[in-house]
N, C-alpha and C positions, 0 to 999 in steps of 0.2 A: 504494500500500500504506500502511496506517495502523498505527502502534503503539498499542496500548491500554496505558496505564500505570496502575498502582495506586500512589498516593502517590509518583509519579515513577519507578517501576520498571516496565519492560516486562513485561506478563503474557501478551500474545498479539498476533498480527497479523491484520488483516482487510483485505479489499479495500474501498476507498471505496464507500459505498452498501450494504455488506454488513450482516450482523446480528451482534450480540454477545450471548452467553449467559454471564453471570458470576454465580456464587453465587446462582442462581435468578432473576436479573434478565435480562430480554430487552429489547434495543433494536434498532430497525431503522427506516430506514437510518442508518448511522453515517457522519458526515462529519468532516473535519478540524475541530478546535476543539470538538467535542462533549465535554461534561463532565457528570458526575453524582456524587452522593455516595451511598454505600451502606454501612450499618453503620459509619459514621465514617471510611470510606476514600474518597478522591477518585480517580475514574477519569476519564482524559482520553484523547481520540483525537488523535494528532499525526502529521504526515507522517513516514513512516519514511525514514531516510536511504537513499540508493541503495546497493545492495550494493557492496562493494569490488571494484575491478578484479582479476581473477584474476592471479596471479603468472605472468609469462611462463615458458614451459617452459625447462628447462635444456638445454644442448647434449646432454647424455646422454639426456634424455627425448625430444628431437627425433630423435636417432639411433635410439633404441629404437622410436619410432613409425615411422620410415622402414623399419627392419628388419622390423617387423610387416607393413607394406604390401608390402614385397618378398616376404615369405613368402606372403602372400595371392595376389599376382600370379603367383608361381611355381606355386602350387597350381592356380590357374585355368588356367594354360597347360598344366600337367602333365595335368590331367584333361580338357582341351579337345579331345583327339583329335589324330591325326596322319594322314599319308597314306603308304601303302605301295604301291608299284607302281601308283600312280594311283588307289588305292582308299582310301576313308575308313575309319579304324580307331578304335574307341572306346579311350580311354586312362584312363577313370575307374578308381578303385581296384578296384572289383569286376571290371571287364574285365581289368585287369592280373593279378588273381589267376586268372582263368579262362585267360588266355593262358599263364601259368606252369604251370597244371595240364595244359593241352594239350601243352606242351613236355615236361613230365615223362612224360606218357602216350606221347609219341613215343619218348623215351629208353628207356622200359620195354617198348616194342613193343606197347602196348595201343591205339594209335590206328589206325583204318583208314587205308589210303593208297590213294587220296585220301579225304578226309572233308569234310563241309560246315562252313562257318564263316559266321556272320552278321556282316556288315560294318555300319559306322555308317550307311550309307544304307538299312539295313533289308533288304538283299538277301542271301540265302544263296548262297554260291558254293562249289563244290568246290575244295579246295586240297590239294596234295600235302604230305606230311610235310616234305619238303625246303623247300618254299615257306613252310610254316607256321613252320618254324624261322627262316627269314629274316624273316617278319613279327614273330615274338616278339623277335628281335634288334633290329628297327627300333623297336618299342615301348620296349624297354629303353633304347635309345640316346636316344629322345625324352625319357624320364624323366631320364636322366643329364644330357642337355643342359639341361633345365629347372633341375635342381639346380645345375649348373655356372654357369648364368646368374645364379641367385640368389647364389651364392658371389661372383661377380665384382661384382655390385651391392653386396653387403654390404661388400666390400673398399673400394669407391669411396665408400660412405657413411662408413666409418671414416676414410678419408683426407680427407673433406670435398669430394670432387669431385661427388658426388650429394648434393643438399640439398633436393630437392622430390619429392613423390609424382608430379608430372607427368613428371619425368625418369625415374623408375622405370617408369612406364606406357609411356613411349616405348621404353625398353630392351626390355621384354617384348613390345611390339608389333612392333618393327623389328629388334631385335638390335643388337649393338655395331658390326658392320661398316658398316651403313648410317648409324648415328648418328655415327660418327667423321667422316663427310663433313659431316653436318648440323652437328655441333659444331665443325667446323673443324680436326679432328685427322686425321691420315693414318696 
């Protein structure tokens, strides 16, 4: 990168070999050391100093970034589906809403018993109202577990036990019970 200076003051930056258009004057290619005079002003191309190193993030910024990562991992796990009675169930936000609506229909006596439900494998299956209530409870528990896991992770970020996104990924992939063994805790 080159700084183009006018009487010693930087007026623009260009890539080495690039073009300069100044006050109606055009020059190309521009190289370091290039110099010209225009209307009594001296223009020079000099190597631009490297950009300063960015400030390292503060501990608060690191923890906030880790918390954001934990929230994203929780969301991915939450909407990633669950298994109920050996059957795959969608748990994305739209499916959660539909499951709540079906449960309300059961409570209002408006759902046929049994009725069909499309599972995450794309297969429609007849399911009784009693079983659907169980399915809805399982989805609710799945969502609650995801938020509880995020809460535990946030607490460990706050106390400094979790310090990397990789640790967060492991928690959301394996859960704490398995990781306690991996991390040497019982």
